[in-house]
N, C-alpha and C positions, 0 to 999 in steps of 0.2 A: 188680391192687391185694396190695399189704401184707401188707394186715390187714383190719380186721373197721372198716364207719365209722364205726364210733365213738372208732376210735385218731386218739390224737394224741401224738407226741413230736417237743420240741423239745430246746434245747444254748442254755444261757443264761448266757453270760459274768456279766454285769448285772445277777445276784441280790444283790440289797445282804448281807452277811454270809454268803453259802454258800463252801464250804469248797473248791470249784475256780472261783470268780468273778475276773476281774483287769480293765483300763479296755485294756491294749495287748496284743496275742498275741507270741511270743516273736524275731517279726517286724515289729512292728511298726504293727502294721492295727488300727487295734480292733475289740475283741468285740463282737459284738452277736447279741441272741439271735435262731436260724437254725430254720424249721418244719421239722427233716426228715422227719419223715412228718404228712399231714396227712388226716384222715376215711378214715386207712387205704392212702392212698398217698402213694408220694417224690416229695416239695416237694423239697431241698437238701440236700447231703453238707457235710460238711465240707472246709474245703482251708487249704491253706496254699498261700505264692504260687504255689507246683513246679504243685500240683495243680489250681489252679483253672487257671493259663497250658492246661493239658494239653488242656483239655476246656472252655478258650473261656470263664470267667468270670471273674468279679472275687474276688480273694480276700477270708473272710470271719473274719478273727481264733481260725483252728480251728490256728495253725500254733505248737506249745511242747517244750518241751524240760528238761531236766532242769537244765540248765547251761548256767553260755555256753562252755560247749568239744564241744558236741555238738551236732548240726546235730536241727532243730525239727521235726518229722514231727507231721500230722496226728491231732491229740490232743481227744477230748470235754472235756467244764468243767465246767459240772452240765447232767447227761441225765435228763430231767420224761416221766414220763408224764402228761398232762392231765387231772384227775377228769372228770368226767362225770354222771349224772341220778340218780343212787340215793343212799341214804343206806344204813349197813351193813345193817340190819335184813332191807333189800328187798334183796340180794346175798344172804339167806341164806336166806330164807326160803321158799324154790321148792326149795330142794336138798335130794334127797330123803337120801342118802349122797353125801356127799361129806368135802371136808380142806381146813379155812379153817388155809390156812399166815402164818407174822405173822415179820420180822426173816430176816435172810437169816447166815449165818455163815462164808460166803464159798462163792464159786463159780467155775465156767470157763464160756468160750464158746470152741468149735473153730469161726471164722470158714472154713477148706476147704469142711470139711461143715457150716457152718449149723444144728450144735447148741450147746445150753445146757445146765447144770448148777449144780444149786443145794442149795445144806442151807438148809434153818429154822430161823431163833432157836427159834421155837415154831412147832406145833401140834395140833391139835386137830378129832377128826372130827365131823361135823356131819349129826347125823340128822332127817331131817321137819321142816327149816328150825330146827333146837335145835344151839348146838354144846352138844357132850354129853362126852366126854374127852381130857385131852389121849393125846398122840403119842410115841413118842421118835427120834430119827433118821432125820429126815423127809427127802428129796433129792424134787427135781422138777430131772425132766428132758424132751426134749424136743426136737421143730424150732424153729428162734426161727420162721420164718414163717408154719407154720402155725401153731403155738400164738396170732401173732399174731392169726391169720385164727377163731382162736376163744374172744378174749375179745367176751362176748357181755351185759357188764355193766361200769360203771363209779362207785362214792362221787363223789361232790360234790367232796369236798375232795382234795387232790390235795397233800403232805409232800415236804419234805427226809430222805432216807434219813440214817445215819451215812458222817463222812467217809472215805474209799479214796483210792485211789490208782492213777494206769494205769497198767500196768507198759508194756510194749514195749524191754524192755532199757534204759531208764529211767525215774525214777517224777518222777507230776507230780501236786499236788493235785486233788479230781477231787468231785463231790457229786453224787448221784444221789435219784430220788423219785418216785413217784406212788401213785395211792391206793389203797383195799382194791379188788378188780377178781375179776370171778369166771372163770372161765376153763373151759368145757362140757369137753375133754379134756384131759390131762393123762395124764403115767409118775410115779410115785409109788413112790419107797421108804422107807422103817423097818421100824418097828415098833411095835404096839400095848400 
């Protein structure tokens, strides 16, 4: 298992009005919703025609290029962690001492090491189930796979975040999102 049983992550270029949406990818393949991880289990990859052929699979609308002058690459569209069963209040009521981090001011992923780091747009101390005071310059980091396994509760509503761009040497519009989540343990940096 790649993640907790409550973790389902999709990539969906068909969400109306979302920044990463499109009808056909840059190889002419119709974009469709893909369940990347379902209930913690790897189910599907994002593919170009080339990567699909190498793996004996069908292309699924994941080939994207910044322009017609560059080769399409495997790229996300709108990648979303689906919601769970809890209200926001239920997520924090059992936290004795923790941090509520909201939004992002950027971050990065190191695929070779399987790690991530991002800076929270807002962060607050949580004590005995209550949000108590704001924190400054909070960053979260860790192992991607370990963190996916440490998610133990998800808010019901999943929302799209701010629009962005996927790099890889050429920029394409993408979206991401998810619900509020509770992670049992994560590396945190910042100021009180």
